[in-house]
C-alpha positions as CSV (number, residue, x, y, z in Angstrom):
1,M,6.2,6.5,-27.0
2,T,9.1,8.0,-24.8
3,L,8.8,8.5,-21.2
4,T,8.6,12.4,-22.1
5,D,5.3,11.9,-24.0
6,L,4.0,9.6,-21.6
7,Y,4.3,12.8,-18.8
8,E,2.9,15.0,-21.3
9,L,0.1,12.8,-21.7
10,R,-0.9,12.4,-18.4
11,D,-0.3,15.9,-17.6
12,D,-3.0,16.4,-20.2
13,V,-5.2,13.8,-18.9
14,Y,-5.1,14.8,-15.1
15,R,-5.2,18.9,-15.9
16,R,-8.4,19.6,-14.4
17,P,-7.6,18.7,-10.8
18,L,-4.3,20.7,-11.3
19,I,-6.7,23.8,-12.1
20,T,-9.4,22.9,-9.3
21,A,-6.5,22.9,-6.7
22,V,-4.9,26.3,-7.5
23,Q,-8.2,27.6,-7.8
24,R,-9.5,27.1,-4.3
25,I,-6.5,27.8,-2.4
26,G,-6.2,31.5,-4.6
27,L,-2.9,30.8,-5.9
28,G,-1.7,33.9,-7.7
29,P,0.9,36.7,-8.2
30,G,4.1,36.6,-6.2
31,W,3.6,33.5,-5.0
32,K,6.8,31.2,-4.0
33,V,6.1,27.7,-5.1
34,A,7.9,24.1,-5.4
35,D,6.6,21.6,-7.7
36,L,8.0,18.2,-6.2
37,G,8.6,15.4,-9.0
38,A,8.3,18.0,-11.7
39,G,9.3,15.7,-14.4
40,N,9.2,17.2,-18.0
41,G,8.1,20.4,-16.6
42,D,4.8,21.0,-17.5
43,V,3.1,21.4,-14.4
44,S,6.0,23.7,-13.1
45,V,5.3,25.8,-16.3
46,A,1.3,26.3,-15.2
47,L,2.5,27.2,-12.0
48,A,4.7,29.9,-13.2
49,A,1.6,31.2,-15.2
50,Q,-0.2,31.5,-12.2
51,V,2.4,33.1,-10.2
52,G,3.8,35.4,-12.7
53,R,7.1,37.3,-12.8
54,T,6.9,38.4,-9.4
55,G,6.7,34.8,-8.4
56,R,9.2,31.9,-8.4
57,V,8.7,28.3,-8.8
58,Y,11.0,25.4,-7.9
59,A,10.8,22.7,-10.6
60,V,12.5,19.7,-8.3
61,D,13.3,16.5,-9.8
62,I,15.7,13.6,-8.6
63,D,16.6,12.7,-12.5
64,P,19.4,15.5,-13.6
65,L,18.3,15.0,-17.5
66,R,15.1,16.4,-16.5
67,R,16.8,20.2,-16.0
68,N,17.3,20.4,-19.7
69,E,13.6,19.3,-20.2
70,I,12.4,21.7,-17.7
71,A,14.8,24.4,-18.9
72,T,13.5,24.0,-22.4
73,K,9.4,24.1,-21.4
74,A,10.4,26.9,-19.2
75,S,12.1,29.3,-21.2
76,L,9.5,32.0,-21.3
77,F,9.6,31.8,-17.7
78,S,12.5,33.2,-16.0
79,Q,11.0,32.7,-12.1
80,V,11.4,28.8,-13.0
81,V,14.5,27.5,-10.9
82,A,15.3,23.7,-11.8
83,V,16.6,22.1,-9.0
84,T,17.9,18.2,-9.1
85,Q,17.0,16.9,-5.6
86,A,15.4,14.0,-4.3
87,V,12.4,14.8,-2.1
88,E,13.8,13.1,0.9
89,E,16.7,15.3,1.0
90,L,14.8,18.7,-0.1
91,A,16.7,21.7,0.7
92,L,15.1,24.5,-0.8
93,P,17.2,28.1,-0.6
94,E,13.8,29.5,1.1
95,K,10.5,28.8,2.3
96,V,8.0,28.4,-0.1
97,D,3.9,29.5,0.3
98,L,3.1,26.4,-1.5
99,V,4.5,22.9,-2.3
100,F,2.5,21.0,-4.7
101,A,3.3,17.3,-5.6
102,R,1.9,15.0,-7.7
103,F,2.5,11.3,-8.6
104,L,5.5,11.4,-6.4
105,L,4.8,9.5,-3.6
106,L,3.9,6.7,-5.4
107,G,7.2,6.1,-6.4
108,I,9.3,6.7,-3.3
109,D,10.4,4.4,-0.5
110,S,9.1,6.4,2.7
111,P,6.1,8.9,1.7
112,K,6.2,9.7,5.5
113,L,9.9,11.1,5.3
114,A,8.8,13.0,1.9
115,V,5.6,14.8,3.9
116,S,8.3,15.8,6.8
117,K,10.2,17.5,4.2
118,M,7.4,19.1,2.2
119,I,6.0,21.1,5.7
120,E,10.1,22.1,6.7
121,S,10.0,23.8,3.4
122,V,6.6,25.4,3.9
123,R,6.4,29.0,5.8
124,K,3.9,29.2,8.6
125,G,0.6,29.4,7.2
126,G,1.5,28.3,4.0
127,W,-0.1,25.5,1.8
128,I,0.7,21.7,1.0
129,V,-1.2,20.4,-2.3
130,V,-0.8,16.2,-2.6
131,Q,-2.2,14.2,-5.9
132,E,-1.8,10.8,-5.7
133,P,-3.8,7.9,-7.3
134,I,-5.7,5.0,-6.3
135,T,-4.7,2.7,-9.2
136,S,-6.7,0.0,-8.3
137,A,-9.9,1.8,-8.5
138,G,-9.4,2.3,-12.4
139,R,-11.4,0.5,-14.7
140,I,-11.5,-0.9,-18.2
141,D,-15.6,-1.2,-18.8
142,L,-16.7,-3.5,-15.9
143,Q,-12.7,-4.8,-14.9
144,A,-10.7,-3.4,-12.3
145,L,-7.5,-2.3,-13.4
146,S,-4.7,-4.5,-12.5
147,T,-1.5,-3.2,-10.7
148,D,0.5,-6.5,-11.3
149,T,2.5,-5.0,-14.4
150,L,2.8,-1.2,-12.8
151,V,6.3,-0.7,-11.3
152,I,5.3,2.0,-8.6
153,K,6.1,0.9,-4.9
154,W,2.7,2.5,-3.5
155,P,-0.1,2.2,-6.3
156,D,-2.9,2.8,-4.1
157,I,-1.2,5.9,-2.3
158,G,-4.2,8.1,-2.8
159,V,-6.1,6.3,0.1
160,M,-3.1,7.2,2.5
161,V,-2.7,10.9,1.6
162,P,-4.8,12.4,3.9
163,K,-3.7,10.7,7.4
164,L,-0.3,10.8,6.2
165,L,-0.8,14.6,6.2
166,A,-2.4,14.9,9.2
167,D,-0.5,13.1,11.5
168,A,2.3,14.9,10.6
169,G,0.3,18.0,11.5
170,V,-1.3,19.6,8.7
171,V,-4.3,21.0,9.0
172,L,-6.5,19.6,6.0
173,T,-8.6,22.1,4.3
174,D,-10.1,20.6,1.3
175,M,-10.1,16.7,-0.4
176,W,-11.6,15.4,-3.4
177,A,-11.1,12.8,-6.0
178,E,-11.2,13.0,-10.0
179,S,-11.5,10.0,-12.3
180,P,-10.9,10.9,-16.4
181,V,-13.4,8.9,-18.1
182,G,-12.7,8.1,-22.2
183,Y,-14.7,5.9,-24.4
184,G,-13.1,4.1,-27.5
185,S,-10.2,6.5,-28.3
186,G,-8.6,9.7,-27.2
187,P,-5.9,10.6,-24.7
188,E,-7.2,8.6,-21.6
189,V,-7.7,5.2,-23.8
190,D,-4.0,6.1,-25.2
191,Y,-2.5,7.3,-21.6
192,L,-4.1,4.0,-19.9
193,Y,-2.6,1.6,-22.6
194,H,1.2,2.9,-22.7
195,M,0.7,2.5,-18.7
196,T,-0.3,-0.7,-19.0
197,E,1.1,-1.8,-22.1
198,H,-1.7,-4.0,-22.4
199,P,-4.0,-3.4,-25.8
200,L,-7.6,-2.7,-24.9
201,P,-10.7,-4.0,-26.3
202,K,-11.9,-1.9,-29.0
203,D,-14.8,0.5,-28.0
204,S,-14.1,0.6,-24.4
205,T,-15.1,2.8,-21.5
206,V,-11.7,3.7,-19.7
207,V,-11.8,5.2,-16.2
208,L,-8.3,6.3,-15.1
209,P,-7.1,5.8,-11.4
210,P,-8.9,8.2,-9.2
211,L,-6.5,11.3,-8.3
212,V,-7.2,11.8,-5.1
213,T,-6.2,15.5,-3.7
214,V,-5.6,16.4,-0.5
215,V,-5.0,20.2,0.4
216,G,-3.9,21.3,3.7
217,R,-2.0,24.6,5.6
218,C,0.9,24.5,8.0
219,E,0.2,26.6,11.0
């Protein structure tokens, strides 16, 4: 499985928290959005479908090779603009109504700096939505998921996100956590297998790491 396939699988199993978040903030036509850590562009395309032709989505990723993937995925959405940039150096051409970041802070050196850049990019009264995991809270049957083999800097960053945003002056309006669950086979089991690179016992119940969603406004 390629890294692109893994991104697509992750986007599939964690799609419901994305839908819930955009519904709760009322994302709609004409919005300007920044999707940080856009990866292969699946989330950017989903956001573009919500903002319509009158909106704009900046799909931001540090990897320049992602530009082609995003362009391919977003070929029907002229309002998607691919940007190669590190979030710690984020400098968009305009203020946006929403900054969305998912599975981003867990892999960077300074989540605090990243949050400050997010805030700088949002217009007054605009929204920030951050979705990050609590990796160690995942389960394979009754066994806690080990993070020893995962090459990520902040495996339980989801616990830290509310304080990170609140300390930076963001007004928190909503917070929750969701965990996709699988049994025996299916995308949840496939994702966990490829994430950990360990075979799973047959007919295991898999609880993927909870994804903490924090919604806030910049005032």
